[in-house]
C-alpha positions as CSV (number, residue, x, y, z in Angstrom):
1,X,-86.4,65.9,-0.3
2,X,-83.8,63.6,-1.7
3,X,-80.4,63.8,0.1
4,X,-76.9,63.2,-1.2
5,X,-76.9,59.6,0.2
6,X,-80.1,58.7,-1.7
7,X,-78.7,60.3,-4.9
8,X,-75.4,58.3,-4.6
9,X,-77.4,55.1,-4.1
10,X,-79.4,55.9,-7.2
11,X,-76.2,56.3,-9.2
12,X,-75.4,52.6,-8.6
13,X,-78.9,51.5,-9.8
14,X,-80.6,51.8,-13.1
15,X,-83.4,54.0,-14.0
16,X,-86.0,51.4,-12.7
17,X,-84.3,51.1,-9.3
18,X,-82.7,47.8,-10.0
19,X,-79.0,47.1,-10.2
20,X,-77.5,48.0,-13.6
21,X,-76.9,44.8,-15.5
22,X,-73.3,43.9,-16.4
23,X,-72.1,45.3,-19.7
24,X,-69.0,44.4,-21.6
25,X,-68.8,47.5,-23.7
26,X,-69.8,51.2,-23.4
27,X,-70.0,51.3,-19.5
28,X,-67.6,52.2,-16.7
29,X,-66.1,48.9,-15.5
30,X,-64.0,50.1,-12.5
31,X,-61.0,52.4,-12.6
32,X,-60.9,56.1,-11.9
33,X,-63.0,59.1,-12.8
34,X,-60.5,61.9,-12.9
35,X,-61.4,65.5,-12.1
36,X,-58.5,67.7,-13.2
37,X,-57.9,71.1,-14.8
38,X,-59.3,72.0,-18.1
39,X,-57.6,70.8,-21.2
40,X,-57.6,72.0,-24.8
41,X,-56.2,70.9,-28.1
42,X,-53.7,73.7,-28.2
43,X,-52.4,76.8,-26.5
44,X,-54.8,79.7,-26.3
45,X,-53.4,83.2,-27.1
46,X,-54.9,86.6,-26.6
47,X,-56.2,88.7,-29.6
48,X,-53.9,91.0,-31.4
49,X,-54.5,94.7,-31.8
50,X,-54.0,97.9,-29.8
51,X,-57.2,97.5,-27.7
52,X,-56.4,93.9,-26.7
53,X,-52.8,94.9,-25.9
54,X,-53.9,97.8,-23.7
55,X,-56.4,95.6,-21.8
56,X,-54.4,92.4,-21.4
57,X,-51.1,94.1,-21.0
58,X,-51.2,97.6,-19.5
59,X,-54.6,97.3,-17.6
60,X,-54.5,93.6,-16.4
61,X,-50.8,92.8,-16.1
62,X,-48.9,94.4,-13.2
63,X,-45.4,93.7,-14.8
64,X,-46.3,95.4,-18.1
65,X,-48.1,98.2,-16.4
66,X,-45.1,99.0,-14.2
67,X,-42.7,98.8,-17.2
68,X,-44.7,101.3,-19.2
69,X,-45.2,103.7,-16.3
70,X,-41.5,103.4,-15.3
71,X,-40.2,104.2,-18.8
72,X,-42.8,106.9,-19.5
73,X,-42.5,108.7,-16.2
74,X,-38.7,108.6,-16.3
75,X,-38.8,110.0,-19.8
76,X,-41.2,112.8,-18.9
77,X,-39.0,113.8,-15.9
78,X,-35.9,114.6,-18.1
79,X,-35.5,118.4,-18.3
80,X,-35.7,119.8,-21.8
81,X,-33.4,122.5,-23.3
82,X,-34.0,124.6,-26.4
83,X,-31.1,125.7,-28.5
84,X,-30.9,128.3,-31.2
85,X,-27.9,127.1,-33.1
86,X,-25.3,126.6,-30.3
87,X,-26.8,129.0,-27.8
88,X,-29.3,128.0,-25.2
89,X,-32.7,129.8,-25.3
90,X,-34.3,130.5,-22.0
91,X,-37.7,131.8,-23.2
92,X,-39.5,130.9,-26.4
93,X,-43.1,130.1,-27.5
94,X,-42.0,126.5,-28.2
95,X,-41.0,126.1,-24.5
96,X,-44.3,127.5,-23.3
97,X,-46.2,125.2,-25.7
98,X,-44.3,122.2,-24.4
99,X,-44.9,123.2,-20.8
100,X,-48.7,123.5,-21.4
101,X,-49.6,121.7,-24.7
102,X,-53.4,121.8,-24.2
103,X,-56.0,122.6,-21.6
104,X,-56.2,119.0,-20.3
105,X,-52.5,118.1,-20.1
106,X,-49.2,119.5,-18.9
107,X,-46.0,118.8,-20.6
108,X,-45.2,115.7,-18.5
109,X,-48.6,114.2,-19.2
110,X,-48.2,114.7,-23.0
111,X,-44.7,113.0,-23.0
112,X,-46.1,110.1,-20.9
113,X,-48.9,109.6,-23.4
114,X,-46.5,109.6,-26.3
115,X,-44.3,107.1,-24.6
116,X,-47.2,104.9,-23.7
117,X,-48.5,104.8,-27.2
118,X,-45.0,103.9,-28.5
119,X,-44.6,101.1,-26.0
120,X,-48.0,99.6,-26.5
121,X,-48.6,100.1,-30.2
122,X,-45.2,100.9,-31.7
123,X,-46.4,104.3,-33.1
124,X,-47.3,107.7,-31.6
125,X,-49.0,110.6,-33.4
126,X,-48.9,114.3,-32.3
127,X,-51.3,116.8,-33.9
128,X,-50.7,120.6,-33.7
129,X,-53.6,123.1,-33.8
130,X,-52.4,126.4,-35.3
131,X,-53.8,129.9,-35.1
132,X,-52.5,132.5,-37.5
133,X,-49.9,130.1,-38.7
134,X,-48.5,129.5,-35.1
135,X,-49.0,126.3,-33.2
136,X,-51.1,126.9,-30.1
137,X,-52.1,123.4,-29.0
138,X,-50.6,119.9,-29.1
139,X,-52.6,116.7,-28.8
140,X,-51.5,113.0,-28.7
141,X,-53.8,110.8,-30.7
142,X,-54.8,107.4,-29.6
143,X,-53.3,104.7,-31.9
144,X,-56.6,102.9,-32.5
145,X,-58.1,106.1,-33.9
146,X,-55.3,106.6,-36.5
147,X,-54.8,104.7,-39.7
148,X,-51.9,105.2,-42.0
149,X,-52.6,105.5,-45.7
150,X,-49.8,104.7,-48.3
151,X,-49.5,106.2,-51.7
152,X,-49.1,104.6,-55.1
153,X,-45.4,104.1,-54.4
154,X,-46.1,102.3,-51.1
155,X,-44.7,105.0,-48.8
156,X,-47.0,106.5,-46.1
157,X,-48.5,109.8,-47.3
158,X,-51.3,110.6,-44.9
159,X,-53.1,109.4,-41.8
160,X,-56.8,109.0,-41.3
161,X,-58.1,110.1,-37.9
162,X,-61.5,108.9,-36.7
163,X,-63.4,110.5,-33.8
164,X,-66.8,108.9,-33.5
165,X,-68.4,109.1,-36.9
166,X,-66.1,111.9,-38.1
167,X,-63.1,111.2,-40.3
168,X,-60.2,113.6,-40.9
169,X,-57.3,113.1,-43.3
170,X,-53.9,114.8,-42.6
171,X,-51.0,114.8,-44.9
172,X,-47.7,113.6,-43.5
173,X,-45.6,115.7,-45.9
174,X,-47.5,119.0,-45.4
175,X,-49.9,120.8,-47.8
176,X,-48.9,123.5,-50.2
177,X,-45.4,123.7,-49.0
178,X,-46.4,124.2,-45.4
179,X,-45.1,121.9,-42.6
180,X,-47.4,119.0,-41.7
181,X,-49.9,119.4,-38.9
182,X,-49.3,115.9,-37.6
183,X,-46.1,114.1,-36.6
184,X,-45.8,110.3,-36.8
185,X,-43.2,108.6,-34.6
186,X,-42.8,104.9,-35.3
187,X,-40.5,102.2,-33.8
188,X,-38.7,99.9,-36.3
189,X,-40.9,97.3,-37.8
190,X,-39.1,94.6,-39.9
191,X,-42.2,93.7,-42.0
192,X,-44.2,96.9,-42.3
193,X,-42.9,100.4,-43.0
194,X,-46.2,102.1,-42.3
195,X,-46.6,100.8,-38.7
196,X,-44.4,100.5,-35.7
197,X,-43.6,97.3,-33.8
198,X,-44.3,97.7,-30.1
199,X,-42.2,96.1,-27.3
200,X,-45.4,94.7,-25.8
201,X,-46.0,92.8,-29.1
202,X,-42.6,91.1,-28.7
203,X,-43.6,90.1,-25.2
204,X,-47.1,88.8,-26.0
205,X,-46.2,85.2,-25.5
206,X,-44.7,85.9,-22.1
207,X,-47.6,88.2,-21.3
208,X,-50.2,85.5,-22.1
209,X,-48.2,83.0,-20.0
210,X,-48.0,85.4,-17.0
211,X,-51.7,86.2,-17.2
212,X,-52.6,82.5,-17.6
213,X,-50.5,81.7,-14.5
214,X,-52.2,84.4,-12.5
215,X,-55.7,83.1,-13.5
216,X,-54.7,79.5,-12.7
217,X,-53.5,80.6,-9.3
218,X,-56.7,82.5,-8.7
219,X,-58.8,79.4,-9.7
220,X,-56.8,77.2,-7.4
221,X,-57.4,79.5,-4.5
222,X,-61.1,79.7,-5.3
223,X,-61.2,75.9,-5.1
224,X,-59.7,76.0,-1.5
225,X,-56.2,75.6,-3.0
226,X,-56.7,71.9,-3.4
227,X,-55.3,69.8,-6.3
228,X,-57.4,67.6,-8.5
229,X,-58.3,64.1,-7.6
230,X,-59.7,60.9,-8.9
231,X,-63.0,59.1,-8.0
232,X,-62.1,55.4,-8.0
233,X,-64.9,53.0,-8.6
234,X,-64.4,49.4,-7.5
235,X,-67.2,47.2,-8.8
236,X,-68.6,44.4,-6.7
237,X,-71.0,41.6,-7.4
238,X,-70.5,42.0,-11.1
239,X,-72.0,45.5,-11.1
240,X,-70.7,48.4,-13.3
241,X,-71.7,52.0,-13.9
242,X,-73.7,52.6,-17.1
243,X,-72.9,55.5,-19.3
244,X,-75.9,57.5,-17.9
245,X,-74.8,56.8,-14.4
246,X,-71.3,57.9,-15.2
247,X,-72.5,61.2,-16.7
248,X,-74.8,61.9,-13.7
249,X,-72.0,61.2,-11.3
250,X,-69.6,63.6,-13.0
251,X,-72.3,66.3,-13.3
252,X,-73.3,66.0,-9.6
253,X,-69.7,66.3,-8.5
254,X,-69.0,69.3,-10.6
255,X,-72.1,71.1,-9.5
256,X,-71.9,70.2,-5.8
257,X,-68.2,70.2,-4.9
258,X,-66.4,72.7,-7.3
259,X,-66.0,76.4,-6.4
260,X,-65.0,78.6,-3.5
261,X,-68.5,78.5,-2.0
262,X,-68.4,74.6,-1.9
263,X,-64.7,74.3,-0.7
264,X,-64.3,71.9,2.2
265,X,-67.7,70.3,1.8
266,X,-67.7,66.7,2.9
267,X,-68.1,64.1,0.3
268,X,-70.4,61.1,1.0
269,X,-69.3,58.0,-1.0
270,X,-70.7,54.5,-1.0
271,X,-71.3,51.6,-3.4
272,X,-67.7,51.0,-4.3
273,X,-66.7,54.7,-4.7
274,X,-63.4,56.0,-3.2
275,X,-61.7,59.4,-3.5
276,X,-58.0,59.6,-4.2
277,X,-56.2,63.0,-4.0
278,X,-53.7,63.7,-6.8
279,X,-50.8,65.9,-5.9
280,X,-48.7,67.8,-8.5
281,X,-45.0,67.5,-8.0
282,X,-42.8,70.6,-8.3
283,X,-40.8,68.9,-11.1
284,X,-43.9,68.4,-13.2
285,X,-45.4,71.9,-12.6
286,X,-42.9,74.5,-11.6
287,X,-45.5,77.2,-11.4
288,X,-43.6,79.9,-9.6
289,X,-40.5,79.8,-11.7
290,X,-42.5,79.8,-14.9
291,X,-44.4,82.9,-13.8
292,X,-41.2,84.7,-12.8
293,X,-39.5,83.7,-16.1
294,X,-42.5,85.2,-18.0
295,X,-42.2,88.4,-15.9
296,X,-38.5,88.7,-16.7
297,X,-39.2,88.3,-20.5
298,X,-41.8,91.1,-20.3
299,X,-39.3,93.4,-18.5
300,X,-36.5,92.6,-21.0
301,X,-38.8,93.5,-23.9
302,X,-39.4,96.9,-22.4
303,X,-35.8,97.5,-21.6
304,X,-36.4,97.5,-17.8
305,X,-34.0,95.7,-15.5
306,X,-36.0,93.0,-13.7
307,X,-34.4,94.0,-10.4
308,X,-36.3,97.3,-10.5
309,X,-39.6,95.4,-10.6
310,X,-38.8,93.2,-7.6
311,X,-38.7,90.0,-9.7
312,X,-36.7,87.4,-7.8
313,X,-33.9,85.3,-9.3
314,X,-32.3,88.1,-11.3
315,X,-28.7,88.9,-10.4
316,X,-27.5,90.7,-13.5
317,X,-26.8,93.9,-11.6
318,X,-24.8,94.3,-8.5
319,X,-27.2,96.6,-6.8
320,X,-30.3,98.7,-7.3
321,X,-28.4,101.9,-8.2
322,X,-26.6,100.1,-11.0
323,X,-29.8,98.7,-12.4
324,X,-31.3,102.2,-12.3
325,X,-28.4,103.7,-14.2
326,X,-28.8,100.9,-16.8
327,X,-32.5,101.8,-17.2
328,X,-31.6,105.4,-18.0
329,X,-28.6,104.7,-20.2
330,X,-30.1,101.9,-22.2
331,X,-33.8,102.8,-22.4
332,X,-34.8,106.2,-21.2
333,X,-32.1,108.4,-22.7
334,X,-32.3,106.9,-26.3
335,X,-36.1,107.4,-26.1
336,X,-35.6,111.0,-25.0
337,X,-33.2,111.7,-27.7
338,X,-35.6,110.2,-30.3
339,X,-38.5,112.3,-29.1
340,X,-36.4,115.5,-28.9
341,X,-35.1,115.1,-32.4
342,X,-38.6,114.3,-33.9
343,X,-40.7,116.8,-31.9
344,X,-38.0,119.6,-32.0
345,X,-37.5,119.5,-35.7
346,X,-41.2,119.3,-36.4
347,X,-42.1,122.3,-34.1
348,X,-39.1,124.3,-35.5
349,X,-40.6,123.9,-39.0
350,X,-44.0,125.0,-37.7
351,X,-42.5,128.1,-36.1
352,X,-40.5,128.8,-39.2
353,X,-37.2,128.8,-37.3
354,X,-35.2,125.8,-38.6
355,X,-32.2,126.7,-36.4
356,X,-34.1,125.7,-33.3
357,X,-33.0,122.4,-31.7
358,X,-34.6,120.6,-28.8
359,X,-32.3,118.8,-26.4
360,X,-32.1,117.6,-22.7
361,X,-30.0,118.2,-19.7
362,X,-28.5,114.9,-18.6
363,X,-26.7,116.6,-15.6
364,X,-30.1,117.1,-13.9
365,X,-31.2,113.5,-14.0
366,X,-31.2,112.0,-10.5
367,X,-30.6,108.5,-11.8
368,X,-27.3,109.5,-13.3
369,X,-26.0,111.5,-10.3
370,X,-23.3,108.9,-9.4
371,X,-21.9,108.9,-12.9
372,X,-21.8,112.7,-13.0
373,X,-20.0,112.8,-9.6
374,X,-17.4,110.2,-10.8
375,X,-16.8,112.2,-14.1
376,X,-16.3,115.5,-12.2
377,X,-13.8,113.8,-9.8
378,X,-11.8,112.4,-12.8
379,X,-11.8,115.8,-14.5
380,X,-10.9,117.6,-11.3
381,X,-7.8,115.4,-10.9
382,X,-6.8,115.8,-14.6
383,X,-4.2,118.6,-14.2
384,X,-3.1,118.3,-17.8
385,X,-6.5,119.8,-18.9
386,X,-7.3,123.5,-18.9
387,X,-10.4,124.9,-17.3
388,X,-12.1,125.4,-20.7
389,X,-11.3,121.8,-21.7
390,X,-12.8,120.5,-18.5
391,X,-15.9,122.5,-19.1
392,X,-16.2,121.2,-22.7
393,X,-15.8,117.6,-21.4
394,X,-19.0,118.0,-19.3
395,X,-21.0,119.8,-21.9
396,X,-20.4,123.5,-21.0
397,X,-18.9,126.2,-23.2
398,X,-15.9,128.3,-22.4
399,X,-16.1,130.6,-19.4
400,X,-16.9,134.1,-20.4
401,X,-14.6,136.8,-19.2
402,X,-16.0,140.1,-17.9
403,X,-15.2,143.1,-20.2
């Protein structure tokens, strides 16, 4: 059995066992054989599309995953209120449908799915299943199964839904004067009116950078957390490494000393070979700050204060409570208002009651409790306001007097 010492000796000799003759061109005449990280001609970016965004973003990136869950769960937790004109309605089939939209989901799960589709793809589609002209079930459709079809004028007229080999086409404007069975909610897209532009798409560069930094860190740990180095060859007696010897040396080192299972293995060198470790300076490779900067960019694209995600280096908000209020005021409440307006008007048309309006109760949101308490203190001290004016300022109607 040939050991490492014998193989190293053979590298310094030719194929016939003799010393390799001196060559002026094409050989390795001293210097360093550098083993460093992989290099490419340009930056490598992940594929576009909903499936790639879901896998690389939501399923493999903890920052994007937490942003989507935080926004979706906070939106689903906001209490909904149904109005008939200006009067609040306590019981209605629409409220029952929103509490239990289908046999597999409750109301919170349906809202989470709609928010997740909007944040990952920029568009969400809700289909109603009616019986005797009354909606009985609601289903959120996966964005990768829905394709928008435009008419001759360029405006979206219908959607094509694929399930396996089956294809269904649903009109966005209804059929025969009836309300449409499907609702399309899209975020603003500056270049395409038929599709929405997702926050995750705006953060794809930062997402790829964060994922690449994580993979680089994992590869470094697999290699015993050691930086690259250079194998320095100092020729003696006029000898040099031939191209074949150079290639064999590089192949043997890569197969015998790279990887977690081979970390720490001693290296036997002779024949003018010397190993020099190459360290990376923090100024040249600020790995941690680049990763945190990418994480902050992802959080900003989703409208989530980085402080809520535990990302260091962000001092935009004075404390956690202030950041939580910013999340609700700037991200969650606008999204809730958008969903209430779209879903409420659509369901009201399906029920044939256009006076119905879907809203939400901001006073029952825990994240805004401090704002609500401060408002009540200010109104309580405003002696120039009547009781009915104070009630109107906090969203309540006049107090009813007993007859």
